[in-house]
C-alpha positions in Angstrom: 108.2 114.2 38.8 110.8 114.7 36.1 114.5 115.5 35.7 113.4 119.1 34.9 111.8 120.7 37.9 108.8 122.9 37.5 109.3 126.4 39.1 107.0 127.4 42.0 103.7 128.7 40.8 104.3 132.1 42.3 107.2 132.6 39.9 105.0 132.3 36.8 103.1 135.1 35.0 99.8 136.0 36.5 97.7 134.5 33.6 99.6 131.2 33.9 99.0 131.2 37.7 95.3 131.8 37.1 95.1 128.9 34.7 97.0 126.6 37.0 94.7 127.4 39.8 91.7 126.7 37.6 93.2 123.3 36.6 94.0 122.5 40.2 90.4 123.0 41.2 89.3 120.6 38.5 91.9 118.0 39.6 94.0 118.3 36.4 97.2 119.8 37.7 99.8 117.1 36.8 103.5 117.1 36.7 103.2 117.4 32.9 101.0 120.5 33.1 103.4 122.1 35.4 106.2 121.5 32.9 104.2 122.7 29.9 103.5 125.9 32.0 107.2 126.7 31.9 106.6 127.9 28.3 103.4 129.9 28.6 102.8 130.3 24.8 103.4 126.6 24.2 101.3 125.7 27.2 98.3 127.8 26.0 98.6 126.3 22.5 98.9 122.8 23.9 95.7 123.3 26.0 93.8 124.7 23.0 94.9 121.9 20.8 93.8 119.3 23.4 90.4 120.9 23.7 90.1 120.8 19.9 90.9 117.1 19.4 89.1 115.8 22.6 85.8 117.6 22.6 82.2 116.6 22.9 81.4 117.5 19.3 84.1 115.3 17.8 83.0 112.8 15.1 85.1 110.2 17.0 83.4 108.6 20.1 85.0 109.4 23.4 86.0 105.8 24.2 87.7 105.5 20.8 89.6 108.7 21.3 90.8 107.4 24.6 91.9 104.1 23.1 93.9 105.8 20.4 95.6 108.1 23.0 96.6 105.1 25.1 97.9 103.2 22.1 100.1 106.1 20.9 101.3 106.5 24.5 102.3 102.8 24.6 104.2 103.1 21.3 106.1 106.1 22.6 106.9 104.5 25.9 105.3 107.3 27.9 104.3 105.8 31.3 102.7 109.0 32.4 100.5 109.2 29.3 99.5 105.6 29.5 98.5 106.1 33.1 96.5 109.3 32.4 94.9 108.2 29.2 94.2 104.8 30.6 92.2 106.3 33.5 90.4 108.5 31.0 89.5 105.4 28.9 88.1 103.7 32.0 86.1 106.8 32.8 84.7 106.6 29.3 83.5 103.0 29.7 86.4 101.1 28.2 86.6 97.7 29.9 89.9 97.0 31.6 90.4 93.8 29.5 90.3 95.9 26.4 93.0 98.1 27.7 95.1 95.0 28.6 94.6 93.8 25.0 95.4 97.1 23.3 99.0 96.2 22.4 97.6 93.3 20.4 94.5 95.0 19.0 94.9 93.6 15.5 94.5 90.0 16.6 92.1 90.7 19.5 88.3 89.9 19.2 87.7 92.6 21.7 88.0 95.4 19.1 85.6 95.9 16.2 86.7 96.7 12.6 86.3 100.4 13.2 88.4 100.4 16.3 91.0 98.1 14.6 91.3 100.5 11.7 91.7 103.6 14.0 94.3 101.7 16.1 96.2 100.4 13.1 96.3 104.0 11.8 97.7 105.2 15.1 100.4 102.5 14.9 101.2 103.4 11.3 101.5 107.1 12.0 103.4 106.7 15.2 106.0 103.9 14.5 109.2 105.1 12.9 109.6 104.1 9.3 105.9 103.2 8.9 103.4 104.5 6.4 99.7 104.2 6.0 99.2 101.4 3.5 96.4 101.5 0.8 94.5 98.7 2.5 94.4 100.7 5.8 93.3 103.8 3.9 90.4 101.7 2.4 89.5 100.4 5.9 89.5 103.9 7.3 87.3 105.2 4.4 84.9 102.3 5.0 84.6 103.0 8.7 84.8 106.8 9.0 83.8 110.0 7.3 86.6 112.2 5.8 86.1 114.7 8.7 86.5 111.8 11.2 89.7 110.7 9.5 91.1 114.2 9.7 90.2 114.4 13.4 91.8 111.0 14.0 95.0 112.3 12.3 94.9 115.4 14.5 94.4 113.3 17.6 97.3 110.9 16.8 99.5 113.9 16.0 98.6 115.6 19.3 99.1 112.5 21.3 102.5 111.9 19.6 103.5 115.4 20.6 102.3 115.0 24.2 103.7 111.6 24.8 107.1 112.4 23.3 107.2 115.6 25.4 106.5 113.6 28.6 108.7 110.7 27.8 111.6 113.0 26.9 111.3 114.7 30.3 110.6 111.4 32.1 107.4 112.6 33.6 106.4 109.9 36.1 103.0 108.2 36.1 100.6 109.3 38.9 99.1 105.9 39.6 95.7 106.6 38.0 95.6 103.4 36.0 97.1 99.9 36.1 98.1 99.7 32.4 101.8 99.2 31.6 103.7 101.4 29.0 106.4 98.9 28.2 105.1 97.7 24.9 107.4 96.7 22.2 107.8 99.2 19.4 108.2 96.6 16.7 105.4 94.6 15.2 103.6 97.0 12.9 99.8 97.4 13.1 99.4 94.4 15.5 101.7 96.0 18.0 
């Protein structure tokens, strides 16, 4: 699971045990969730933030949100997150070929201009030493509302936090998806 072990559920506060039981019934009790639950306040904030950035009322379509989450996970070399978010992308109708092409999204004909702008933004925000160049800002403004760009920023920030947490603790993938996390960090917006 990780080099840090999660304590038995019975050793946790009652409200965390209740939440873990609820998540287990819904099939969402991963090694990562068990590790987050070691810090109850951070765990609850993490869950609230996830629900805020990946909700039905988001101005970003579900498939695009999943693609962005996979891309950030690839850049952060988080095999667990690529696995989990890749399976979520497939559930949301993203074709497997598009997931395979994600590391080279800028040059791929499988992504439209809107998706390429969102993915380039995810790259620019995630890659160390990168910045969001003026031409990317223009592309984002042409493709999205201001509210959607703020939501996209929050989603990228959330996924950076999540994937860095899981990569740091070496949370193992659970075999949900066949995508690989070992994408090169260099290469800018094209990946």
